[in-house]
C-alpha positions in Angstrom: -31.2 24.0 -10.2 -31.3 21.1 -7.8 -28.8 21.1 -5.0 -26.9 18.0 -3.9 -28.6 16.3 -0.9 -26.6 16.4 2.3 -27.3 13.8 5.0 -25.7 15.0 8.3 -26.0 14.0 12.0 -26.9 16.4 14.7 -24.8 18.6 17.0 -25.8 20.2 20.3 -27.8 22.8 18.3 -29.6 20.3 16.1 -30.8 17.1 17.7 -31.7 13.9 15.8 -34.9 12.6 17.3 -34.2 8.9 17.4 -35.1 6.3 20.0 -35.2 2.5 20.1 -38.6 2.5 21.9 -41.3 4.9 23.1 -42.4 5.2 26.7 -43.4 1.9 28.2 -41.9 0.1 25.2 -44.6 1.5 22.8 -44.4 3.3 19.5 -41.4 5.4 18.7 -40.5 7.7 15.7 -37.2 8.4 13.9 -36.9 11.2 11.4 -33.6 11.6 9.4 -31.8 13.7 8.4 -32.2 16.2 11.2 -31.3 19.0 10.6 -32.0 19.2 6.9 -29.3 21.4 5.4 -30.0 22.7 1.9 -26.8 24.7 1.4 -26.3 28.0 -0.5 -28.4 28.6 -3.6 -28.9 31.6 -5.9 -32.1 33.5 -5.3 -35.2 31.7 -6.7 -33.4 28.4 -7.1 -35.0 25.4 -5.5 -33.6 22.2 -3.9 -35.3 19.1 -2.6 -34.4 16.6 0.1 -36.1 13.4 1.2 -37.0 13.1 4.9 -37.3 9.4 6.0 -39.7 8.7 8.8 -39.3 5.3 10.5 -41.3 3.3 13.1 -38.5 2.2 15.5 -40.5 1.2 18.6 -42.1 -2.1 19.3 -45.7 -1.0 18.6 -47.4 0.5 15.6 -46.6 4.2 14.9 -49.5 6.5 13.9 -48.7 9.7 12.0 -51.5 12.2 12.4 -50.2 15.6 11.1 -47.1 17.2 9.4 -46.7 21.0 8.9 -44.0 23.5 8.4 -44.4 25.4 11.6 -41.7 28.0 10.9 -40.2 29.2 7.7 -43.1 28.3 5.4 -42.1 31.2 3.1 -39.1 29.2 2.0 -39.9 25.6 2.9 -42.7 23.3 1.8 -43.4 19.7 2.5 -45.0 17.3 0.0 -47.1 14.7 1.7 -48.2 11.8 -0.5 -51.6 10.3 -0.1 -51.8 7.7 2.6 -48.9 9.2 4.6 -51.1 9.6 7.7 -51.4 6.0 8.5 -50.2 3.3 10.9 -46.7 1.9 10.5 -45.6 -1.4 12.0 -42.2 -1.6 13.7 -39.2 -1.4 11.2 -41.4 0.2 8.5 -41.8 3.8 7.5 -42.4 6.4 4.7 -40.7 9.2 2.8 -41.8 12.9 2.4 -40.1 15.5 0.2 -39.1 18.9 1.6 -38.5 21.7 -0.9 -36.4 24.8 -0.3 -36.8 27.9 -2.4 -33.9 30.4 -1.9 -34.2 34.1 -1.6 -30.4 34.5 -1.5 -30.1 34.8 2.3 -29.6 32.3 5.1 -33.0 31.2 6.5 -34.3 28.6 9.0 -37.5 26.8 9.5 -39.1 23.9 11.4 -41.1 20.9 10.3 -43.4 19.5 13.0 -44.5 15.9 12.9 -47.4 14.7 15.2 -47.6 11.0 16.1 -48.6 8.6 18.9 -45.0 8.4 20.2 -45.7 9.1 23.9 -42.2 10.3 24.6 -42.3 12.8 21.7 -45.8 13.6 20.5 -44.4 16.4 18.3 -41.1 15.7 16.5 -39.4 18.8 15.2 -37.0 18.7 12.2 -34.8 21.8 11.8 -34.6 23.2 8.2 -31.6 25.3 7.2 -31.1 27.0 3.9 -28.5 29.3 2.6 -26.0 28.7 5.4 -22.4 27.6 4.6 -21.3 24.9 7.1 -18.3 22.6 7.4 -18.8 18.9 7.0 -16.1 16.4 8.3 -15.9 13.0 6.8 -13.3 10.4 8.1 -12.2 7.8 5.6 -12.1 4.9 6.2 -14.7 4.7 9.0 -13.4 1.3 10.1 -9.6 0.9 10.3 -8.5 -2.8 10.5 -4.9 -3.4 11.2 -5.3 -7.2 11.0 -2.9 -9.6 12.9 0.2 -8.0 14.3 3.0 -9.6 16.3 3.5 -8.5 19.9 6.5 -6.0 19.8 5.8 -5.1 16.2 3.6 -2.3 14.9 1.4 -1.5 11.9 0.3 1.8 10.4 -2.8 2.9 8.4 -3.5 6.3 6.9 -6.8 8.0 7.7 -8.1 11.0 5.7 -10.0 13.9 7.3 -12.0 15.6 4.5 -14.1 18.7 4.6 -17.0 18.2 2.1 -18.9 21.2 3.5 -19.1 24.8 2.3 -17.2 26.5 5.1 -13.7 26.0 6.6 -13.4 23.1 9.0 -11.4 23.7 12.2 -10.2 20.5 13.9 -9.6 21.2 17.5 -8.9 17.8 19.0 -7.8 14.2 17.9 -7.6 11.3 20.3 -7.6 7.5 20.5 -9.6 5.6 23.1 -7.0 2.8 23.6 -3.3 3.4 24.2 -2.3 0.6 21.8 -3.4 3.0 19.1 -1.5 6.2 18.4 -1.9 8.9 15.8 0.5 11.4 14.2 0.0 14.2 11.7 2.0 17.1 10.2 1.6 20.3 12.2 -0.2 20.8 15.5 -3.8 21.4 16.5 -5.9 23.2 15.9 -5.8 23.0 12.1 -8.1 24.5 9.5 -9.2 22.5 6.4 -10.7 24.6 3.7 -14.0 23.6 2.0 -13.2 20.7 -0.4 -9.8 20.1 1.3 -8.4 17.2 3.4 -5.7 16.3 5.9 -3.9 12.9 6.5 -3.6 11.3 9.9 -1.3 8.3 10.4 -2.7 5.8 13.0 -0.4 3.2 14.5 -1.2 -0.1 16.2 1.5 -1.1 18.8 0.3 -4.2 20.7 2.1 -5.1 24.0 0.4 -8.4 24.7 -1.6 -11.1 23.0 -5.1 -9.7 22.7 -7.8 -8.4 20.4 -7.9 -4.6 20.6 -10.7 -2.2 19.6 -11.0 1.5 19.9 -11.8 4.7 18.2 -10.1 7.7 16.6 -12.1 10.6 17.7 -12.0 14.0 16.0 -13.6 17.2 17.5 -14.2 20.1 15.1 -16.7 22.9 14.3 -18.7 20.5 12.2 -22.4 21.0 13.3 -22.6 17.3 13.7 -20.1 17.4 16.5 -17.5 14.7 17.2 -16.9 12.2 14.4 -15.0 8.9 14.9 -13.5 6.0 13.1 -13.4 2.5 14.6 -9.9 0.9 15.1 -9.4 -2.9 15.2 -6.3 -5.0 15.7 -5.3 -8.4 17.0 -1.9 -9.4 18.4 -0.5 -12.8 19.0 2.5 -14.3 20.9 4.4 -17.4 20.3 2.6 -20.6 19.2 3.3 -23.9 21.0 4.5 -27.0 19.2 3.3 -30.3 20.6 4.9 -33.5 19.2 5.4 -37.2 19.9 6.0 -40.5 18.1 3.4 -43.1 18.0 4.6 -45.7 18.8 7.9 -44.6 20.2 9.6 -48.0 20.5 9.7 -50.1 17.3 11.7 -52.7 15.5 14.2 -51.2 13.1 13.5 -51.8 9.3 10.5 -54.0 9.9 8.1 -51.6 11.7 7.1 -48.0 11.2 6.0 -45.1 13.4 4.2 -41.8 13.0 5.5 -38.4 14.0 2.4 -36.5 15.4 2.2 -32.7 15.7 -1.5 -32.0 15.2 -1.9 -31.0 18.9 0.2 -27.9 18.3 -1.7 -24.6 19.1 -1.6 -20.9 19.5 -2.6 -19.6 22.9 -4.1 -16.5 21.3 -6.2 -18.5 18.9 -4.3 -17.8 15.7 -4.2 -20.5 13.0 -1.1 -22.7 12.7 -0.1 -22.3 9.1 3.0 -24.5 8.8 4.6 -27.6 10.5 8.3 -27.8 10.0 9.4 -31.4 10.8 13.0 -32.5 10.5 15.2 -35.3 11.8 17.9 -33.7 14.1 19.6 -36.8 15.4 19.9 -40.3 14.0 22.2 -43.3 14.8 25.5 -43.5 13.0 25.0 -45.0 9.5 21.3 -44.2 9.2 20.0 -42.8 5.9 16.4 -42.5 7.1 14.5 -39.4 6.1 11.4 -37.6 7.4 8.2 -38.6 5.5 6.3 -35.9 3.7 3.0 -34.4 5.1 1.7 -31.7 7.3 1.0 -31.7 11.0 1.5 -35.5 11.1 4.3 -37.4 9.3 3.3 -41.0 8.9 5.2 -44.2 8.0 8.7 -43.4 9.3 11.0 -46.4 9.0 14.2 -46.5 11.0 17.0 -48.3 9.1 19.5 -48.9 11.9 19.2 -49.6 15.6 19.4 -46.7 17.9 17.7 -43.4 18.9 16.0 -41.1 16.4 15.1 -37.5 17.4 12.7 -35.4 15.3 12.1 -31.6 15.8 8.9 -29.8 15.1 8.6 -26.0 14.8 5.2 -24.6 14.0 4.4 -21.1 12.6 1.1 -19.2 13.1 -0.7 -16.9 10.7 1.3 -13.9 12.1 4.6 -15.6 11.0 5.5 -16.3 14.7 7.6 -19.5 15.2 7.4 -21.8 18.2 10.2 -23.1 20.3 11.3 -26.5 19.0 9.5 -29.6 20.2 11.6 -32.9 20.2 10.1 -36.3 19.8 12.1 -39.5 20.2 11.9 -43.0 18.7 13.9 -46.0 19.9 14.6 -48.5 17.1 15.5 -52.0 18.4 16.8 -55.2 16.7 14.7 -58.3 17.1 16.0 -61.0 19.4 18.0 -63.2 17.1 21.1 -62.3 15.0 21.1 -58.8 13.6 24.0 -57.4 11.6 24.3 -53.8 10.3 26.9 -52.3 8.0 27.5 -48.7 6.8 30.5 -46.8 5.4 31.9 -43.2 5.2 32.3 -42.2 1.6 29.4 -42.4 -0.8 29.8 -43.8 -4.4 31.6 -46.9 -3.1 29.4 -50.0 -3.3 30.1 -52.1 -0.2 28.3 -55.4 0.2 27.5 -57.2 3.4 27.9 -61.1 3.4 27.0 -63.6 6.0 28.4 -67.2 5.4 26.6 -70.3 6.8 28.4 -72.5 9.2 30.5 -75.4 7.9 33.8 -75.7 6.0 35.9 -72.9 4.6 34.0 -69.6 4.7 36.1 -68.0 1.9 35.4 -71.0 -0.3 31.7 -70.7 0.1 31.4 -66.9 -0.7 28.8 -66.1 -3.4 27.3 -69.6 -3.1 23.9 -70.5 -1.5 25.8 -70.8 1.8 26.4 -67.1 1.5 23.7 -64.5 2.1 24.4 -61.4 0.0 22.7 -59.1 -2.6 22.7 -61.8 -5.3 20.5 -64.4 -3.5 19.2 -63.2 -0.1 16.9 -60.2 -0.7 13.1 -60.3 -0.4 11.4 -62.8 1.8 13.3 -64.7 4.4 16.4 -66.1 2.7 15.2 -65.0 -0.7 15.0 -68.7 -1.4 18.0 -69.8 0.8 17.1 -72.7 3.1 19.7 -72.9 6.0 19.5 -75.0 9.1 16.3 -77.0 9.4 14.8 -77.7 6.1 11.5 -75.8 5.4 11.9 -73.7 8.6 12.2 -70.0 7.6 13.1 -68.9 11.2 16.7 -70.0 10.8 17.1 -68.6 7.2 19.0 -65.3 6.6 17.4 -62.2 5.1 19.2 -59.2 3.5 16.6 -56.5 4.4 18.6 -53.5 3.2 20.9 -53.2 0.2 22.5 -49.9 -0.6 24.6 -49.2 -3.8 25.1 -45.4 -4.3 25.1 -44.1 -0.8 26.8 -45.0 2.5 24.5 -47.8 3.6 23.1 -49.1 5.7 22.9 -52.7 4.8 21.3 -55.3 7.1 21.3 -59.1 7.4 19.4 -60.8 10.1 18.4 -64.3 11.2 15.4 -64.8 13.6 16.5 -68.0 15.2 19.9 -69.2 13.8 20.9 -72.9 13.7 23.9 -73.9 15.7 27.3 -73.3 14.3 29.9 -70.6 13.5 28.8 -67.8 11.0 31.2 -65.5 9.2 30.8 -61.9 8.3 32.5 -60.4 5.3 32.5 -57.0 3.6 33.0 -57.0 -0.2 34.3 -53.8 -1.8 32.4 -54.3 -5.1 34.6 -53.3 -8.0 33.8 -50.6 -10.6 32.4 -48.1 -8.1 32.6 -44.3 -8.7 34.7 -44.0 -5.5 37.8 -46.2 -5.3 39.7 -44.7 -2.5 40.1 -45.8 1.1 36.8 -46.1 3.0 36.0 -46.7 6.6 33.4 -49.4 7.1 31.5 -50.1 10.3 29.8 -53.4 11.2 27.5 -53.8 14.3 26.5 -57.2 15.5 23.5 -57.6 17.8 22.8 -60.9 19.6 19.5 -61.3 21.3 18.8 -57.6 20.9 22.1 -56.5 22.5 25.1 -55.0 20.7 27.8 -57.6 21.2 30.4 -56.4 18.8 31.2 -53.3 16.7 34.2 -52.3 14.7 35.2 -49.8 12.0 37.9 -50.9 9.5 39.5 -49.3 6.5 38.7 -51.2 3.3 40.8 -49.9 0.4 41.0 -52.6 -2.3 38.4 -52.9 -5.0 37.0 -56.5 -5.3 38.4 -57.5 -1.9 36.4 -59.6 0.6 37.3 -58.3 4.0 36.6 -60.8 6.9 35.3 -58.9 9.9 34.0 -61.4 12.5 32.9 -64.9 13.4 29.7 -65.5 15.4 29.3 -68.7 17.4 25.7 -69.8 17.9 23.9 -70.4 20.3 26.5 -68.9 22.7 26.4 -65.6 20.8 30.2 -65.2 21.1 31.6 -62.8 18.5 35.3 -63.1 17.5 37.2 -60.5 15.5 38.9 -61.7 12.3 
């Protein structure tokens, strides 16, 4: 019968002969496993193990002899042809050691002669027929991942005895205080051959940092202390950085970009989401935040005033930043600028601006009246007021809203002289037919000269709001 091969590290009684270089940086030998443990076998049964011999120095390793110096009654080494040769660094060879049991615990020694100046004779301990405990920690590398400061994470670690004798665990410790362990019962504990015990390891970070450590377990395993690596990373609060570019623009006719790509996490964690939203807009605005990620491009303010946007970023730990506020000032241009909005949606209010000359009421819905029917699109939508062929004194209905609450906007870049009249038409047949508060703002030369909010409650009614005398810019309530 062939025994299962056991590959174990050494304890204080059995020392693995392993170095990274020989004396003076010359040849060096490594032989593993050492000791070679063959376990218990019935009398006359045999078991084989492979001994690996490596050249681990920085010069060629020469093997010259290999004998079983003690215990040759039970142990034999099979040396293939060509074994006694020169081995370049990071190369090596295998030999087979055979154990024949007589039913009793026995020991032996395999001596290997080489040109390793620090160890001309390397001794490998051979042990047969002895029951020993063998501790295995699973997993050997415990990764807690990313954890928020002030939070904690837990992972389970299994201590298994894969040896032939009871394993006595005498000590468990962690090398970094951010890692803690807990288990049922108190130390020492005994784990029978083939048995296991569970240890719970916690990661409790107290600051933003990457933490590494070990779970170290002392026992009667001949290999001595075994350990598992512990790894975790902790982050604090990310930082949102935001601004508008540009931050002063002309309402309706110009756009800006909300920029948040400079946001960061001081601990180096990835920013995974950018939550942009408008938190403050001028009265009457229906503007909305454009879609996108870190940067939201092409925002168009629809009324004059201050717009505030808020950005909150989230990192890969799920931590959210403090809000960052960016501001845009939307200005009218320097001519005549008229805004209108109302309170209750579903009520179609229409803004009208009547050209100077004669009865304003008589000229409603004619080409002397700028409204939705003839004044949208390019300047005047085809209306030619003031100086013939000069579009700078023609009106333009830039915004026309039907189902919402506005805004609507009519503006004239350089009005001709005269008195203009502003009306609000409560268009009939709307879903909402009750009383509705309508606000009109009139800007002259970029300055708010007149504002009023009036109740309009009659379907089909043209409500006169104000007259504007140009070029004086005087606004008179009607």
